[in-house]
OpenMM code with the backbone's topology and positions (N, CA, C; nanometers):
from openmm import Vec3, app, unit

residues = "MET CYS TRP VAL SER PHE PHE TYR PHE PHE VAL SER PRO THR ALA HIS LYS LYS ILE ILE LYS ARG HIS GLN HIS ILE SER VAL VAL TYR ILE LYS GLN GLY GLN THR GLU ASN ALA VAL GLU TRP MET GLN LYS ALA VAL GLY ILE ASN PRO GLY TYR VAL ARG GLY TYR PHE ASN LEU GLY ASN LEU LEU LEU ASN THR GLY LYS PHE GLN SER ALA VAL ASN SER PHE LYS GLN ALA LEU GLU ILE ASP PRO ALA ASN LYS ASP SER ALA SER VAL ARG LYS ASN LEU ASP ALA ALA GLU GLN GLN LEU SER ASP ALA LYS ASN LYS LEU LEU ASP TYR THR LEU GLY ASN LYS ILE LYS ILE GLU ASN ASN LEU ILE ILE GLN LEU LEU ASN ASN VAL ILE VAL GLY LYS VAL LEU SER ALA ASP THR ILE ILE LEU GLU LYS ASN LYS TYR LYS PHE THR ALA TYR THR GLU LYS ASN ASN TYR GLU VAL PHE GLU GLU SER GLY THR LEU LYS ILE HIS GLU ILE PHE VAL".split()
positions = [
    Vec3(7.9553, -9.0340, -5.1178),
    Vec3(7.8919, -9.1764, -5.0894),
    Vec3(8.0040, -9.2358, -5.0166),
    Vec3(7.9416, -9.2524, -4.8843),
    Vec3(8.0598, -9.3800, -4.8252),
    Vec3(8.0745, -9.5067, -4.8927),
    Vec3(8.1381, -9.6133, -4.8371),
    Vec3(8.2009, -9.7119, -4.9312),
    Vec3(8.0943, -9.8451, -4.8900),
    Vec3(7.9874, -9.8042, -4.7579),
    Vec3(7.9305, -9.8843, -4.7329),
    Vec3(7.8330, -9.8755, -4.8297),
    Vec3(7.7552, -9.7607, -4.8160),
    Vec3(7.6639, -9.7067, -4.9260),
    Vec3(7.6614, -9.7509, -5.0879),
    Vec3(7.8340, -9.7551, -5.1263),
    Vec3(7.8846, -9.8043, -5.2898),
    Vec3(7.8634, -9.9271, -5.2953),
    Vec3(7.8957, -10.0332, -5.1403),
    Vec3(7.8578, -10.1595, -5.1653),
    Vec3(7.7329, -10.1971, -5.1731),
    Vec3(7.6157, -10.1456, -5.0746),
    Vec3(7.4745, -10.1984, -5.1094),
    Vec3(7.4395, -10.1409, -5.2205),
    Vec3(7.5000, -10.0531, -5.3040),
    Vec3(7.4471, -9.9918, -5.4235),
    Vec3(7.4504, -10.1134, -5.5108),
    Vec3(7.5493, -10.1910, -5.5123),
    Vec3(7.5644, -10.2911, -5.6020),
    Vec3(7.5567, -10.4155, -5.5858),
    Vec3(7.4978, -10.4311, -5.4595),
    Vec3(7.4636, -10.6148, -5.4369),
    Vec3(7.3247, -10.6212, -5.5012),
    Vec3(7.3062, -10.7511, -5.5202),
    Vec3(7.1826, -10.7859, -5.5754),
    Vec3(7.0921, -10.7831, -5.5032),
    Vec3(6.9496, -10.7879, -5.5293),
    Vec3(6.8282, -10.7800, -5.4241),
    Vec3(6.8388, -10.9002, -5.3425),
    Vec3(6.8815, -11.0010, -5.3977),
    Vec3(6.8687, -11.1319, -5.2913),
    Vec3(6.9707, -11.1027, -5.1934),
    Vec3(7.1032, -11.0460, -5.1851),
    Vec3(7.2224, -11.0018, -5.1486),
    Vec3(7.1391, -10.9229, -5.0501),
    Vec3(7.0693, -10.8227, -5.0706),
    Vec3(7.0110, -10.7281, -4.9749),
    Vec3(6.9110, -10.7748, -4.8866),
    Vec3(6.8357, -10.8603, -4.9374),
    Vec3(6.7682, -10.9752, -4.8762),
    Vec3(6.8193, -11.0429, -4.7251),
    Vec3(6.9417, -11.0937, -4.7730),
    Vec3(7.0077, -11.1626, -4.7095),
    Vec3(7.0710, -11.1034, -4.5706),
    Vec3(7.1609, -10.9663, -4.6231),
    Vec3(7.1969, -10.8698, -4.5510),
    Vec3(7.1145, -10.8242, -4.4238),
    Vec3(7.0157, -10.7759, -4.5009),
    Vec3(6.8813, -10.7508, -4.3708),
    Vec3(6.8785, -10.8520, -4.2962),
    Vec3(6.8393, -10.9862, -4.2985),
    Vec3(6.8187, -11.0751, -4.2163),
    Vec3(6.9007, -11.1056, -4.1001),
    Vec3(7.0498, -11.1016, -4.1733),
    Vec3(7.1554, -11.0820, -4.0994),
    Vec3(7.1251, -10.9791, -3.9776),
    Vec3(7.1034, -10.8843, -4.0347),
    Vec3(7.1058, -10.7569, -3.9304),
    Vec3(6.9586, -10.7750, -3.8477),
    Vec3(6.8919, -10.8309, -3.8826),
    Vec3(6.7403, -10.8724, -3.7703),
    Vec3(6.8304, -10.9960, -3.6550),
    Vec3(6.8827, -11.0668, -3.7220),
    Vec3(6.8981, -11.1480, -3.6507),
    Vec3(7.0164, -11.1477, -3.5404),
    Vec3(7.1163, -11.0339, -3.5852),
    Vec3(7.1979, -11.0027, -3.4760),
    Vec3(7.0913, -10.8974, -3.3732),
    Vec3(7.0345, -10.8114, -3.4486),
    Vec3(6.9090, -10.7628, -3.3079),
    Vec3(6.8718, -10.8677, -3.2539),
    Vec3(6.7947, -10.9805, -3.2623),
    Vec3(6.7201, -11.0477, -3.2321),
    Vec3(6.8108, -11.1436, -3.0987),
    Vec3(6.9398, -11.1328, -3.1560),
    Vec3(7.0210, -11.2048, -3.0294),
    Vec3(7.0664, -11.1063, -2.9333),
    Vec3(7.0827, -10.9603, -2.9398),
    Vec3(7.0971, -10.8531, -2.8766),
    Vec3(6.9725, -10.8746, -2.7709),
    Vec3(6.8634, -10.8611, -2.8126),
    Vec3(6.6942, -10.8662, -2.7557),
    Vec3(6.7184, -10.9644, -2.6562),
    Vec3(6.7704, -11.1078, -2.6628),
    Vec3(6.8025, -11.1863, -2.5821),
    Vec3(6.9000, -11.1680, -2.4945),
    Vec3(6.9821, -11.1159, -2.5267),
    Vec3(7.1185, -11.0917, -2.4604),
    Vec3(7.0589, -10.9677, -2.3434),
    Vec3(6.9394, -10.8960, -2.3712),
    Vec3(6.8793, -10.7721, -2.3082),
    Vec3(6.9598, -10.6784, -2.3426),
    Vec3(7.0343, -10.6609, -2.4376),
    Vec3(7.1099, -10.5410, -2.4764),
    Vec3(7.0045, -10.4438, -2.5689),
    Vec3(6.8953, -10.4076, -2.5239),
    Vec3(6.8205, -10.3180, -2.6157),
    Vec3(6.9003, -10.2055, -2.7014),
    Vec3(6.9861, -10.1302, -2.6536),
    Vec3(6.9869, -10.0448, -2.7236),
    Vec3(7.0916, -10.0899, -2.8226),
    Vec3(7.1385, -10.1991, -2.8684),
    Vec3(7.2083, -10.2699, -2.9782),
    Vec3(7.1076, -10.3069, -3.0714),
    Vec3(7.0033, -10.3753, -2.9784),
    Vec3(6.9130, -10.4265, -3.0909),
    Vec3(6.8284, -10.3417, -3.1802),
    Vec3(6.8111, -10.2093, -3.0721),
    Vec3(6.7441, -10.1078, -3.1726),
    Vec3(6.8567, -10.0498, -3.2688),
    Vec3(6.9911, -10.0450, -3.2770),
    Vec3(7.0712, -9.9829, -3.3557),
    Vec3(7.0826, -10.0873, -3.4840),
    Vec3(7.1004, -10.2263, -3.4648),
    Vec3(7.1013, -10.2965, -3.5676),
    Vec3(6.9693, -10.3338, -3.6488),
    Vec3(6.8588, -10.3517, -3.5703),
    Vec3(6.7351, -10.3198, -3.6428),
    Vec3(6.6963, -10.1715, -3.7625),
    Vec3(6.7632, -10.0636, -3.6736),
    Vec3(6.7812, -9.9256, -3.7567),
    Vec3(6.8938, -9.9677, -3.8533),
    Vec3(6.9526, -10.0272, -3.8578),
    Vec3(7.0548, -10.0517, -3.9820),
    Vec3(6.9774, -10.1523, -4.0782),
    Vec3(6.9122, -10.2188, -4.0325),
    Vec3(6.8215, -10.3219, -4.1220),
    Vec3(6.7289, -10.2523, -4.2081),
    Vec3(6.6666, -10.1282, -4.1838),
    Vec3(6.5631, -10.0359, -4.2418),
    Vec3(6.6598, -9.9238, -4.2972),
    Vec3(6.7749, -9.9071, -4.2799),
    Vec3(6.8327, -9.8092, -4.3415),
    Vec3(6.8924, -9.8930, -4.4761),
    Vec3(6.9344, -9.9989, -4.4884),
    Vec3(6.9284, -10.0896, -4.5996),
    Vec3(6.8367, -10.1128, -4.6952),
    Vec3(6.7125, -10.0911, -4.6441),
    Vec3(6.5974, -10.0781, -4.7752),
    Vec3(6.4974, -9.9798, -4.6896),
    Vec3(6.4665, -9.8547, -4.6938),
    Vec3(6.3827, -9.7787, -4.6600),
    Vec3(6.2476, -9.8053, -4.6378),
    Vec3(6.2372, -9.9036, -4.7842),
    Vec3(6.0947, -9.9608, -4.8170),
    Vec3(6.0521, -10.0749, -4.7539),
    Vec3(6.1162, -10.1209, -4.6257),
    Vec3(6.0936, -10.2161, -4.5841),
    Vec3(6.0110, -10.2340, -4.4471),
    Vec3(5.8833, -10.2267, -4.5093),
    Vec3(5.7718, -10.2245, -4.4279),
    Vec3(5.8103, -10.2824, -4.3043),
    Vec3(5.7964, -10.4441, -4.2804),
    Vec3(5.8074, -10.5346, -4.1521),
    Vec3(5.9334, -10.4541, -4.0759),
    Vec3(6.0222, -10.4207, -4.1222),
    Vec3(6.1585, -10.3916, -4.0647),
    Vec3(6.1392, -10.2359, -3.9810),
    Vec3(6.0288, -10.1885, -4.0340),
    Vec3(5.9610, -10.0854, -3.9361),
    Vec3(5.8759, -10.0947, -3.8557),
    Vec3(5.7907, -10.2153, -3.8818),
    Vec3(5.6865, -10.2496, -3.7954),
    Vec3(5.8001, -10.3104, -3.6640),
    Vec3(5.8955, -10.4270, -3.7171),
    Vec3(5.9806, -10.4709, -3.5853),
    Vec3(6.0463, -10.3373, -3.4852),
    Vec3(6.1032, -10.2626, -3.5748),
    Vec3(6.1626, -10.1425, -3.5030),
    Vec3(6.0412, -10.0737, -3.4219),
    Vec3(5.9227, -10.0572, -3.4499),
    Vec3(5.8787, -9.9985, -3.3747),
    Vec3(5.8158, -10.0982, -3.2748),
    Vec3(5.7867, -10.2069, -3.2589),
    Vec3(5.7555, -10.2755, -3.1650),
    Vec3(5.8991, -10.2865, -3.0731),
    Vec3(6.0160, -10.2761, -3.0955),
    Vec3(6.1046, -10.2973, -3.0245),
    Vec3(6.1103, -10.1436, -2.9254),
    Vec3(6.1005, -10.0555, -2.9965),
    Vec3(6.1228, -9.8980, -2.9424),
    Vec3(6.0094, -9.9063, -2.8493),
    Vec3(5.8564, -9.9592, -2.9030),
    Vec3(5.8090, -9.9770, -2.7619),
    Vec3(5.8132, -10.0478, -2.6711),
    Vec3(5.8568, -10.1479, -2.6618),
    Vec3(5.8703, -10.2118, -2.5473),
    Vec3(5.9943, -10.1722, -2.4522),
    Vec3(6.0258, -10.0675, -2.5028),
    Vec3(6.1876, -10.0016, -2.4507),
    Vec3(6.1737, -9.8620, -2.4168),
    Vec3(5.9897, -9.8311, -2.4288),
    Vec3(5.9507, -9.7372, -2.3369),
    Vec3(5.9998, -9.6054, -2.4361),
    Vec3(6.0070, -9.6006, -2.5862),
    Vec3(6.0501, -9.5135, -2.6590),
    Vec3(5.9861, -9.4828, -2.7177),
    Vec3(5.8722, -9.4177, -2.6470),
    Vec3(5.7189, -9.4154, -2.7082),
    Vec3(5.7154, -9.3098, -2.8390),
    Vec3(5.7607, -9.2054, -2.8811),
    Vec3(5.7685, -9.1070, -2.9544),
    Vec3(5.8691, -9.1936, -3.0857),
    Vec3(5.9563, -9.2253, -3.0777),
    Vec3(6.0242, -9.3104, -3.1507),
    Vec3(5.9214, -9.4080, -3.2025),
    Vec3(5.8729, -9.4964, -3.1260),
    Vec3(5.7777, -9.5974, -3.1881),
    Vec3(5.6690, -9.5608, -3.2932),
    Vec3(5.6154, -9.4524, -3.2286),
    Vec3(5.5188, -9.3749, -3.3234),
    Vec3(5.5721, -9.3472, -3.4790),
    Vec3(5.6629, -9.2944, -3.4546),
    Vec3(5.7539, -9.2748, -3.5911),
    Vec3(5.7735, -9.3960, -3.6589),
    Vec3(5.7839, -9.4742, -3.5887),
    Vec3(5.8325, -9.6286, -3.6957),
    Vec3(5.7136, -9.6870, -3.7275),
    Vec3(5.5789, -9.6892, -3.6735),
    Vec3(5.4905, -9.7651, -3.7107),
    Vec3(5.4266, -9.6476, -3.8352),
    Vec3(5.4571, -9.5095, -3.8127),
    Vec3(5.3621, -9.4078, -3.8949),
    Vec3(5.4586, -9.4496, -4.0183),
    Vec3(5.6026, -9.4670, -4.0314),
    Vec3(5.6774, -9.5027, -4.1544),
    Vec3(5.6456, -9.6100, -4.2173),
    Vec3(5.6012, -9.7589, -4.1327),
    Vec3(5.5437, -9.8567, -4.1692),
    Vec3(5.4427, -9.8477, -4.2641),
    Vec3(5.2975, -9.7710, -4.2218),
    Vec3(5.2080, -9.7434, -4.3043),
    Vec3(5.2103, -9.6220, -4.4025),
    Vec3(5.2999, -9.5643, -4.3926),
    Vec3(5.3162, -9.4522, -4.5137),
    Vec3(5.3474, -9.5237, -4.6224),
    Vec3(5.4915, -9.6356, -4.5717),
    Vec3(5.5144, -9.7333, -4.7139),
    Vec3(5.4141, -9.7945, -4.7823),
    Vec3(5.3348, -9.8714, -4.6863),
    Vec3(5.2307, -9.9557, -4.7579),
    Vec3(5.0997, -9.9426, -4.6598),
    Vec3(5.0018, -9.8531, -4.6829),
    Vec3(4.9217, -9.8893, -4.6239),
    Vec3(4.8233, -10.0108, -4.5829),
    Vec3(4.8177, -10.1004, -4.6905),
    Vec3(4.7330, -10.2268, -4.7347),
    Vec3(4.8353, -10.3230, -4.7117),
    Vec3(4.9227, -10.3557, -4.6322),
    Vec3(5.0301, -10.4119, -4.6137),
    Vec3(4.9729, -10.5591, -4.5350),
    Vec3(5.0290, -10.6544, -4.5271),
    Vec3(4.9483, -10.7629, -4.4492),
    Vec3(4.9350, -10.7423, -4.3201),
    Vec3(5.0506, -10.6494, -4.2793),
    Vec3(5.0641, -10.6330, -4.1115),
    Vec3(5.0172, -10.4997, -4.0615),
    Vec3(4.9312, -10.4290, -4.1686),
    Vec3(4.8863, -10.3209, -4.1437),
    Vec3(4.7598, -10.3153, -4.0369),
    Vec3(4.7096, -10.4110, -3.9834),
    Vec3(4.6183, -10.4002, -3.8954),
    Vec3(4.6732, -10.4109, -3.7383),
    Vec3(4.8029, -10.4903, -3.7632),
    Vec3(4.9036, -10.5043, -3.6209),
    Vec3(4.9570, -10.3998, -3.6255),
    Vec3(5.0057, -10.2997, -3.7076),
    Vec3(5.0894, -10.1850, -3.7126),
    Vec3(4.9829, -10.0814, -3.6781),
    Vec3(4.8686, -10.0630, -3.7020),
    Vec3(4.7596, -9.9774, -3.6870),
    Vec3(4.7631, -10.0124, -3.5131),
    Vec3(4.7040, -10.1544, -3.4416),
    Vec3(4.7143, -10.1620, -3.3601),
    Vec3(4.8156, -10.1215, -3.2218),
    Vec3(4.9359, -10.1123, -3.2719),
    Vec3(5.0672, -10.0764, -3.1814),
    Vec3(5.0559, -9.9583, -3.2303),
    Vec3(5.0410, -9.8911, -3.3342),
    Vec3(5.0848, -9.7418, -3.3434),
    Vec3(4.9569, -9.6961, -3.2401),
    Vec3(4.8629, -9.7388, -3.2004),
    Vec3(4.7303, -9.7405, -3.1163),
    Vec3(4.8005, -9.7166, -2.9419),
    Vec3(4.8836, -9.8288, -2.9454),
    Vec3(4.9205, -9.8284, -2.8038),
    Vec3(5.0513, -9.7484, -2.7805),
    Vec3(5.1382, -9.7407, -2.8925),
    Vec3(5.2325, -9.6284, -2.8596),
    Vec3(5.1638, -9.4875, -2.8368),
    Vec3(5.0724, -9.4262, -2.9123),
    Vec3(5.0416, -9.3160, -2.8615),
    Vec3(4.9667, -9.3107, -2.7772),
    Vec3(4.9084, -9.3942, -2.7119),
    Vec3(4.8421, -9.4094, -2.5853),
    Vec3(4.9336, -9.3551, -2.4953),
    Vec3(5.0198, -9.4573, -2.4943),
    Vec3(5.1543, -9.4328, -2.3913),
    Vec3(5.2373, -9.3356, -2.3783),
    Vec3(5.2423, -9.2799, -2.5026),
    Vec3(5.3254, -9.1472, -2.5317),
    Vec3(5.2193, -9.0615, -2.4725),
    Vec3(5.1241, -9.0530, -2.5016),
    Vec3(4.9970, -8.9341, -2.4283),
    Vec3(5.0122, -8.9631, -2.2937),
    Vec3(5.0077, -9.0825, -2.1938),
    Vec3(5.0238, -9.1283, -2.0870),
    Vec3(5.1755, -9.0427, -1.9985),
    Vec3(5.2761, -9.0754, -2.0812),
    Vec3(5.3753, -9.0022, -2.0413),
    Vec3(5.3773, -8.8671, -2.0650),
    Vec3(5.3228, -8.8181, -2.1202),
    Vec3(5.2959, -8.6479, -2.1641),
    Vec3(5.2568, -8.6016, -2.0387),
    Vec3(5.1486, -8.6563, -2.0213),
    Vec3(5.0639, -8.6296, -1.8774),
    Vec3(5.1515, -8.6436, -1.7613),
    Vec3(5.1998, -8.7484, -1.7612),
    Vec3(5.2917, -8.7761, -1.6135),
    Vec3(5.3542, -8.6493, -1.5815),
    Vec3(5.4448, -8.5628, -1.7404),
    Vec3(5.5423, -8.5082, -1.7009),
    Vec3(5.4840, -8.3669, -1.7201),
    Vec3(5.3564, -8.3598, -1.7480),
    Vec3(5.2985, -8.2163, -1.7697),
    Vec3(5.2606, -8.2267, -1.5953),
    Vec3(5.2377, -8.3280, -1.5250),
    Vec3(5.2149, -8.3147, -1.3540),
    Vec3(5.3557, -8.2618, -1.2812),
    Vec3(5.4509, -8.2788, -1.3256),
    Vec3(5.5809, -8.2782, -1.3306),
    Vec3(5.6008, -8.0802, -1.3462),
    Vec3(5.5829, -8.0765, -1.4691),
    Vec3(5.6037, -7.9141, -1.4793),
    Vec3(5.4995, -7.8433, -1.4279),
    Vec3(5.3924, -7.8896, -1.3932),
    Vec3(5.2847, -7.7871, -1.3049),
    Vec3(5.3148, -7.7970, -1.1763),
    Vec3(5.4060, -7.8792, -1.1109),
    Vec3(5.4284, -7.8970, -0.9870),
    Vec3(5.3495, -7.9961, -0.9205),
    Vec3(5.2824, -8.0474, -0.9410),
    Vec3(5.1730, -8.1209, -0.8746),
    Vec3(5.2339, -8.2476, -0.8111),
    Vec3(5.3658, -8.2767, -0.8278),
    Vec3(5.4429, -8.3629, -0.7563),
    Vec3(5.5101, -8.3237, -0.6684),
    Vec3(5.5227, -8.3750, -0.5490),
    Vec3(5.5838, -8.3146, -0.4543),
    Vec3(5.7267, -8.3276, -0.4661),
    Vec3(5.8016, -8.4126, -0.4892),
    Vec3(5.9410, -8.4547, -0.4855),
    Vec3(5.9711, -8.4493, -0.6316),
    Vec3(6.0803, -8.3676, -0.7406),
    Vec3(6.0810, -8.3916, -0.8638),
    Vec3(6.2227, -8.4897, -0.8304),
    Vec3(6.2538, -8.6046, -0.9025),
    Vec3(6.3290, -8.7241, -0.8841),
    Vec3(6.4127, -8.6961, -1.0393),
    Vec3(6.5172, -8.6694, -1.0530),
    Vec3(6.6005, -8.6746, -1.1689),
    Vec3(6.6072, -8.7666, -1.2378),
    Vec3(6.6146, -8.8615, -1.2083),
    Vec3(6.6089, -9.0252, -1.2514),
    Vec3(6.4687, -9.0628, -1.3267),
    Vec3(6.3534, -9.0037, -1.2562),
    Vec3(6.2334, -9.0469, -1.2814),
    Vec3(6.2137, -8.9433, -1.4190),
    Vec3(6.2470, -8.8083, -1.4214),
    Vec3(6.2334, -8.7074, -1.5220),
    Vec3(6.2722, -8.7515, -1.6229),
    Vec3(6.4279, -8.7862, -1.6385),
    Vec3(6.5080, -8.8462, -1.7443),
    Vec3(6.4133, -8.9496, -1.7780),
    Vec3(6.3782, -9.0572, -1.7220),
    Vec3(6.2701, -9.1893, -1.7891),
    Vec3(6.1461, -9.1166, -1.8479),
    Vec3(6.0953, -9.0326, -1.7939),
    Vec3(5.9792, -8.9415, -1.8812),
    Vec3(5.9997, -8.8987, -2.0046),
    Vec3(6.1355, -8.7978, -1.9925),
    Vec3(6.1585, -8.7590, -2.1395),
    Vec3(6.2076, -8.8552, -2.2278),
    Vec3(6.2824, -8.9094, -2.1897),
    Vec3(6.3298, -9.0667, -2.2895),
    Vec3(6.1891, -9.0997, -2.3516),
    Vec3(6.0703, -9.1020, -2.2961),
    Vec3(5.9467, -9.1848, -2.3363),
    Vec3(5.8795, -9.0718, -2.4389),
    Vec3(5.9287, -8.9151, -2.4248),
    Vec3(5.8578, -8.8058, -2.5193),
    Vec3(5.9438, -8.7643, -2.6138),
    Vec3(6.1096, -8.7841, -2.6033),
    Vec3(6.1650, -8.7176, -2.6981),
    Vec3(6.2441, -8.8509, -2.8251),
    Vec3(6.2706, -8.8192, -2.9469),
    Vec3(6.3731, -8.9050, -3.0164),
    Vec3(6.4956, -8.8946, -2.9742),
    Vec3(6.5714, -8.9752, -2.9218),
    Vec3(6.7277, -8.9871, -2.9170),
    Vec3(6.7264, -9.0072, -2.7319),
    Vec3(6.8515, -9.0557, -2.7153),
    Vec3(6.8592, -9.0947, -2.5096),
    Vec3(6.8938, -8.9929, -2.4727),
    Vec3(6.8306, -8.9457, -2.4177),
    Vec3(6.8432, -8.8532, -2.2696),
    Vec3(6.9554, -8.8422, -2.2227),
    Vec3(7.1013, -8.7765, -2.2178),
    Vec3(7.1609, -8.7827, -2.1250),
    Vec3(7.1875, -8.7195, -1.9990),
    Vec3(7.1101, -8.5828, -1.9701),
    Vec3(7.0852, -8.5773, -1.8823),
    Vec3(6.9603, -8.4606, -1.8538),
    Vec3(6.8913, -8.3914, -1.7743),
    Vec3(6.8499, -8.2992, -1.7503),
    Vec3(6.8179, -8.1877, -1.6455),
    Vec3(6.8168, -8.0729, -1.6959),
    Vec3(6.7800, -7.9780, -1.5928),
    Vec3(6.6763, -7.9148, -1.5746),
    Vec3(6.6243, -7.9042, -1.4365),
    Vec3(6.5187, -7.8717, -1.3821),
    Vec3(6.5005, -7.7291, -1.4071),
    Vec3(6.4521, -7.5782, -1.4134),
    Vec3(6.4151, -7.5095, -1.3781),
    Vec3(6.2968, -7.4521, -1.3227),
    Vec3(6.3033, -7.3628, -1.1974),
    Vec3(6.1428, -7.3168, -1.1557),
    Vec3(6.1150, -7.2039, -1.2209),
    Vec3(6.0258, -7.1945, -1.3159),
    Vec3(5.9624, -7.0742, -1.3788),
    Vec3(5.8990, -6.9963, -1.2530),
    Vec3(5.7941, -7.0438, -1.1879),
    Vec3(5.7468, -6.9996, -1.1017),
    Vec3(5.7095, -7.0610, -0.9674),
    Vec3(5.6453, -7.0639, -0.8769),
    Vec3(5.5749, -7.1289, -0.7819),
    Vec3(5.5165, -7.2647, -0.8577),
    Vec3(5.5400, -7.3835, -0.8250),
    Vec3(5.4999, -7.5049, -0.8866),
    Vec3(5.4769, -7.4920, -1.0173),
    Vec3(5.5740, -7.4484, -1.0635),
    Vec3(5.5755, -7.4642, -1.2161),
    Vec3(5.7251, -7.4955, -1.3071),
    Vec3(5.7326, -7.5961, -1.3676),
    Vec3(5.9051, -7.6457, -1.3619),
    Vec3(5.8661, -7.6388, -1.5463),
    Vec3(6.0232, -7.5892, -1.5814),
    Vec3(6.0757, -7.6295, -1.7288),
    Vec3(6.2056, -7.7184, -1.7177),
    Vec3(6.1831, -7.8257, -1.8082),
    Vec3(6.3196, -7.9069, -1.8231),
    Vec3(6.3771, -7.8886, -1.9120),
    Vec3(6.5188, -7.8808, -1.9262),
    Vec3(6.6200, -7.8940, -2.0065),
    Vec3(6.6489, -8.0640, -2.0477),
    Vec3(6.6554, -8.1286, -2.1739),
    Vec3(6.6671, -8.2324, -2.1919),
    Vec3(6.8129, -8.2379, -2.2843),
    Vec3(6.9004, -8.3193, -2.2767),
    Vec3(7.0216, -8.3207, -2.2935),
    Vec3(7.0350, -8.4602, -2.4093),
    Vec3(7.0449, -8.4370, -2.5485),
    Vec3(7.0402, -8.6135, -2.6332),
    Vec3(7.1603, -8.5784, -2.6820),
    Vec3(7.2416, -8.6977, -2.7699),
    Vec3(7.3696, -8.6958, -2.8283),
    Vec3(7.3692, -8.6027, -2.9116),
    Vec3(7.2205, -8.5533, -2.9805),
    Vec3(7.2353, -8.4801, -3.0865),
    Vec3(7.1475, -8.3547, -3.0797),
    Vec3(7.0429, -8.3606, -3.0254),
    Vec3(6.9635, -8.2699, -2.9799),
    Vec3(6.9320, -8.2292, -2.8399),
    Vec3(6.9350, -8.0823, -2.8541),
    Vec3(6.8535, -8.0388, -2.6881),
    Vec3(6.6984, -8.0039, -2.7030),
    Vec3(6.6387, -8.0229, -2.5960),
    Vec3(6.4995, -8.0115, -2.5891),
    Vec3(6.5068, -7.9343, -2.4643),
    Vec3(6.3704, -7.8110, -2.4579),
    Vec3(6.3112, -7.7794, -2.3911),
    Vec3(6.1685, -7.8456, -2.3831),
    Vec3(6.1045, -7.8670, -2.2443),
    Vec3(5.9591, -7.9180, -2.2276),
    Vec3(5.8906, -7.8476, -2.1196),
    Vec3(5.7822, -7.8119, -2.0911),
    Vec3(5.7493, -7.7091, -2.0733),
    Vec3(5.5950, -7.7395, -2.0836),
    Vec3(5.5315, -7.6684, -1.9705),
    Vec3(5.3309, -7.6460, -1.9768),
    Vec3(5.3331, -7.4807, -2.0299),
    Vec3(5.2003, -7.5655, -2.1430),
    Vec3(5.1644, -7.3757, -2.1534),
    Vec3(5.0151, -7.4185, -2.2115),
    Vec3(4.9768, -7.3647, -2.1391),
    Vec3(4.8056, -7.3427, -2.1267),
    Vec3(4.7585, -7.4800, -2.1280),
    Vec3(4.8144, -7.5644, -2.0210),
    Vec3(4.7629, -7.7025, -1.9627),
    Vec3(4.8059, -7.7980, -2.0698),
    Vec3(4.9275, -7.7836, -2.1640),
    Vec3(4.9266, -7.8416, -2.2736),
    Vec3(5.0904, -7.8586, -2.2692),
    Vec3(5.1538, -8.0055, -2.2662),
    Vec3(5.3162, -8.0066, -2.2783),
    Vec3(5.3746, -7.9476, -2.4249),
    Vec3(5.4328, -7.8874, -2.3919),
    Vec3(5.5191, -7.8655, -2.5101),
    Vec3(5.6433, -7.9060, -2.5046),
    Vec3(5.7348, -7.9235, -2.6398),
    Vec3(5.8638, -7.9912, -2.6713),
    Vec3(5.9068, -7.9494, -2.7567),
    Vec3(6.0241, -7.8446, -2.7390),
    Vec3(6.0831, -7.7710, -2.8282),
    Vec3(6.2214, -7.7886, -2.8717),
    Vec3(6.2537, -7.7895, -2.9811),
    Vec3(6.3947, -7.8098, -3.0251),
    Vec3(6.4912, -7.7147, -3.0015),
    Vec3(6.5735, -7.7210, -2.9138),
    Vec3(6.6811, -7.5891, -2.9160),
    Vec3(6.7849, -7.6187, -2.9766),
    Vec3(6.8077, -7.5025, -3.0987),
    Vec3(6.9030, -7.4868, -3.1727),
    Vec3(7.0659, -7.4199, -3.1068),
    Vec3(7.1233, -7.5278, -3.1213),
    Vec3(7.2363, -7.4511, -3.0710),
    Vec3(7.3399, -7.4121, -3.1556),
] * unit.nanometer
topology = app.Topology()
chain = topology.addChain("A")
for resn in residues:
    res = topology.addResidue(resn, chain)
    for name in ("N", "CA", "C"):
        topology.addAtom(name, app.Element.getBySymbol(name[0]), res)
């Protein structure tokens, strides 16, 4: 157990709430400064302190949705509903979950167009942006491989994992590559 976990284990519930609020406030400051990655990091720390914090997952999901991290947003909203499906914010969570799932579906369809070669020119920056929409973790780079005429496969590299993204029977497939 690291010292931070040890510290959180022995603080009172009131102190936990204050620490979580502080993390949220720091996240809001980063949002106002346009530093969304830092904002996400601090919101993740807030839910890390209290994994049962429904509002934290809802806020994190909204932040991820607004930054185009649709798969991560879906995961956050689902986590909020799993913790407490009857929460006072559940209607808003479900609405935002639907929006995130729709945007995730749209992003997958755009990526599917690229894997099928329906786009004339493949721009690496756009591919990375689309991969960021559908993969959990920040895509650092991507390789494009021509499988056959007008059919492509992408390998996306994140800080923690690598993924293969390709079309199979008209569906976009995302597979984690174990290195």
